[in-house]
N, C-alpha and C positions, 0 to 999 in steps of 0.2 A: 434537379435534371437526372431523366434515366441515363442511362450506360449508353444507352441506342442513339439518344440525343447527342450528347458529348462527341460519340465517336464518329456522328455524321460533321459537327461542326471542325474535330481534327482533320478529317477527311478533305473539307474545305479549304482548311486552312494550307494542307499539302498542297493542293491545286492551287491554291493562289503565288504560291510563295516556294515550293519546292523541299520545304523543311518539313523533318520527320521528328514531330516532338516525342522527348524522350519520357517516360513514366512517370518519370519525377516532374516533370514541366508538364503536365497533361493537369494534373492538381491544380495548378495556377490557374491554368486557363479556366479550368472549371469554377475555380474560384471569383473569377473575374466576370465570368458571364452570370452569375447567380446573383452579384453585387450590382452588374449594369442591369439584371432584369426588372432590379428594385427603382432603379434611378430611373428610368424610361419607359413612357408609356407605347407598350409593345402593342396596342388598337387590336387584340384579339388574335394576333400571330405567336405563334413560336419565335426562339429568338433567330433558328437558323434563317427560318422564310424573311421575317424582320431584317437581318443584316445583309442578306443578302437584293433586301431591294432599298436600302440605305447606304450609301458609298461613304459617306461620313462614321456611320457605325463600323461597316466594314475596315476601314482605315484604324478605326480605334484599335479592332479585333487584332490586327494584323500587328500595330503596333506594338500589344501587351503579350502578344505569342511568339515573339523573339526574344532571344538572349542576347542581354547588352552589359556582360560583363570584361570588363576593361582596363588599362591604368598603362601610366607611361613608362616606356620604355620595359615593355612584357617581354618576356625572354631574353633577358639581357646578352645572353652568347652571340646571341644572332647580332643583336646591336654590335658587339665587338666585331664580328666580321666587317659587317657593314662600313666600321671607321676604319679598320687597319687595312680592307682589300676590296670590298664591293665597291665602294661611293670612289675612293679614289683613283678604280681602274676605269668606271664609265667617267669620271672625269676627265680622267687624258686624254680619252678616244672624242669625245664631244667639244674640247675644247671649251671654246667660250660658250657654246649654245646649252639654254638649261636643261638641264636632268629633270625629265618627266617621271612623276612617283605617282601611283596610283594604290591607295587603301582601297581594296575593294568592300571589305564587309567593316565601314569605320567606326560603326557604333557611337560613340558619343565624341569623339575626335583625338584622343588620347594617342592611339598610334599615329596618324596622320601628324599631328604635332611632334612626338617624338622623333618622325621619320625628317620634318622640315628643319626642327632644331639641330637635331644631330650633321645636317647638309651644310646650314648655315655656320654653323661653329667649324665647319673645314673649309670654309669657305666660297662651296659651291652653290650657285644660281641654281632655284629647281622652280618646276612649275609643278603643284601639285593637287589631286583632286583625291576627295572624299566621297563616296558612295554610302548608301544604304538603304535599305527597303524601308526601315523604320523611320518615318519624316518626325517623332518626338526626339530619336538622338541626336539627329542633324543638326535640328535647334538648337540642342545642348552645344554642339559640335561650336557652330556659329558664335553663340554665345561667348565661348573659352572660360568660362568659370567653372571650376572642380573644386570637390570636397575634398578632406585628405584620404579618403581611401583610395583614389587616384593614384595615391603615390606610394608604392610598397617599401618595408622597410628593409625587405633585401635583394629580392629580385628588381634589375634596376636600377639600383643603388649609384652604380660608377658612373651614371649618368645624370643622376640629379643637379650636379652641379650646374647643367643647363636651365633648369627650372628654379633656380635660388633667386634669379632677379625677380620672380613673377612671383614667390612663395612668401605667404605671411606667418606669422609666428605658428598658426594652427596647421600649418603644414598644407593650407588651400592655396590653390595656383589661380590666378588671374592674369591671363593673357590679354595683352593690349590688342586695339585695331590694327597696328603695323602688321601684327603677326596673326590673327584672325583671317585679316582680307588678303593675306595670301595665300588662303585656300579653295578653290572651285569646290564646293559642293553643290549636290543634285540627288535626287531619289532614285534609285535603281534595283530594278528586282533580276536578278545573276539566271534566274527561273527561265524568265522569258524567251519567247526565242527571238521575239522583236525587241528586246533590247539593246540597246544602243551602247556599246560600251568605249570607253576610252581609246583612243587610237595614236600609237608610234612610241605606247610606253617603256621606259626602259629600267623601273624598279617597281613591281607589281608584289603587294603583301596580299593575299587573301586567305586571312589564320581565322581561327575559330569559328568556322563555318561548315567547311566540309565534310564536320563530324553530323549533324543532322541533313546531311544530304544522300539520297539512294548512291551504289555505285555510279548505277548510269547516267545519274544529273552529274556528278564529280566530273565523269568521262564528258559530257557534256560541254561545261562549265571551262573546263579546261583545255578544249578544245576550238573553244570562242574566244578564250585569252590567248592563246597560240595565234588563233589565225586572225583576230580583228585588232589586238591591244597590244601584244608585247612585240618590240622591235629588235630586229636582227642583234644578235650579242646582249639583251636582256636577260635581268632575274625575275625569279617567281620565287616568294619565299610561303610557306605553309606552317601552321605550329609544329612545333616539335611532335607533339601529339599524333597528329593527322598523317605524319610523313610515311609511314607505315600501311596507310589506306590507298596509297599510289603505286600501286605495282605497275607491270610493263604492259599488262593487258588494257590498261586504258590511259598510261604515257603517251600523249600526242606525237607523230613523228618530229623530228625535229628540237625537240625537249631532253634534254639528258638530266637525271639526277646527279649529284656531285655530293659528297661529305667532305666536307674541311673541321677534322679534328671531330667533334661530337655534335656540329650544325649540318644539317642537311640541306639542301636549295636545290633547285632547277634552273637550266642555262637555255638560253633559245640560242642555238648556233647559228652561224652567219657572219 
């Protein structure tokens, strides 16, 4: 594969997903394409034209072009704040109504299950939604079965007791149907204008995805979350390393940036 051919496919991926792959990620995409070229019949086409004409292959390409590293209770400090302040605050305002949670870049599901298990441990009824552009990881989320690398020795360890009932001796986690059935899962492309975002959400987690978007795309997605998804008084969490990428120039009106100790988050006024 030439540099020009790879650049064209990277451009196609960015156009379809809004994601700008890093240099280190591009080599993985190249290796995947070269492998696929040996596995499939291109019928005289180059891979770029073949994938444009074949929806299933396009889905496979996009699934393999997205980064899906995650684990349970990632960035523990955020979950400590949720436990001590955010979830009790929302629960008191909602009374007996369910708290609606959306994991907007859910990957294989460790994040949404972490949020569900934490809320359940506090006696809070929830309605949880997990979305991702990658259908392969959504299937893994539905299965609810995780290898030991989804449980880190340090980060998140204060909440591992919530996983203990579902963990074997090898630290592998298998969540029962009574838990996996509580999560509404669907494919969603955050970068598409016609994508329908979940409505009236009280807590949105959209972590470790903005680093792959342009500044303009971050601005568009944030505005759409505020306009269409986040309920008045709702909270929005990004990953800790993404906070600095959200400055006043792209922060939507009505969304305030708040710090609590070393944890930053966003709150919709009203």
